[in-house]
C-alpha positions as CSV (number, residue, x, y, z in Angstrom):
1,X,9.2,-5.0,0.9
2,X,12.6,-5.7,2.6
3,X,13.7,-2.2,1.6
4,X,10.4,-0.7,2.7
5,X,10.9,-2.2,6.2
6,X,14.5,-1.0,6.2
7,X,13.6,2.5,5.3
8,X,10.8,2.6,7.8
9,X,13.3,1.8,10.6
10,X,16.0,4.0,9.3
11,X,13.7,7.1,9.0
12,X,13.3,7.3,12.8
13,X,16.8,6.1,13.6
14,X,18.4,8.8,11.5
15,X,16.4,11.4,13.4
16,X,17.3,9.9,16.8
17,X,13.7,9.0,17.6
18,X,12.6,5.8,19.2
19,X,10.0,3.4,17.9
20,X,9.2,2.1,14.5
21,X,6.9,2.9,11.5
22,X,4.3,0.8,9.9
23,X,4.7,-0.2,6.3
24,X,1.6,0.1,4.0
25,X,1.0,-2.5,1.3
26,X,-0.9,-2.3,-2.0
27,X,-2.2,-5.8,-2.4
28,X,-5.9,-6.0,-3.3
29,X,-8.6,-8.7,-2.7
30,X,-8.2,-10.1,-6.3
31,X,-4.6,-11.0,-5.5
32,X,-5.6,-12.6,-2.2
33,X,-8.4,-14.6,-3.8
34,X,-6.3,-16.0,-6.6
35,X,-3.3,-16.7,-4.3
36,X,-1.1,-14.2,-6.2
37,X,1.4,-13.2,-3.6
38,X,4.9,-14.1,-2.5
39,X,6.7,-13.9,0.8
40,X,8.3,-10.5,0.2
41,X,5.7,-8.7,-2.0
42,X,3.2,-6.0,-1.1
43,X,0.9,-8.5,0.6
44,X,3.4,-8.9,3.5
45,X,3.0,-5.3,4.8
46,X,1.9,-4.3,8.3
47,X,-1.3,-2.6,7.0
48,X,-3.0,-3.1,3.7
49,X,-5.5,-0.3,3.2
50,X,-7.0,-1.6,-0.1
51,X,-6.8,-5.3,0.9
52,X,-10.6,-5.7,0.7
53,X,-11.1,-3.8,-2.6
54,X,-11.1,-5.3,-6.0
55,X,-9.1,-3.8,-8.9
56,X,-12.2,-2.8,-10.8
57,X,-13.8,-1.0,-7.8
58,X,-10.5,0.7,-7.1
59,X,-10.2,1.9,-10.7
60,X,-13.8,3.2,-10.6
61,X,-13.1,5.1,-7.3
62,X,-9.9,6.6,-8.7
63,X,-11.7,7.8,-11.8
64,X,-14.5,9.3,-9.7
65,X,-11.9,11.2,-7.6
66,X,-10.2,12.4,-10.7
67,X,-13.4,13.7,-12.2
68,X,-14.9,15.1,-9.0
69,X,-11.8,16.6,-7.4
70,X,-9.5,17.0,-10.4
71,X,-6.7,14.9,-8.7
72,X,-4.5,14.3,-11.7
73,X,-1.9,12.4,-9.6
74,X,-4.4,9.5,-9.3
75,X,-4.6,8.7,-13.0
């Protein structure tokens, strides 16, 4: 996560643009409920899009998207 925040700041800085970027995390609700997180892991991001989704639900959703839309990058 330290590198993710570094690169988020360097992307705009290298282009001479002001501001900052948000860092997305990939922690899920199972990790939060079991307390499986550390200070510098994916649960310390600015935004966590799948933070309220369990691993089983996420796997089912990805399989549905793969079958329905043939998105091979998801599997």
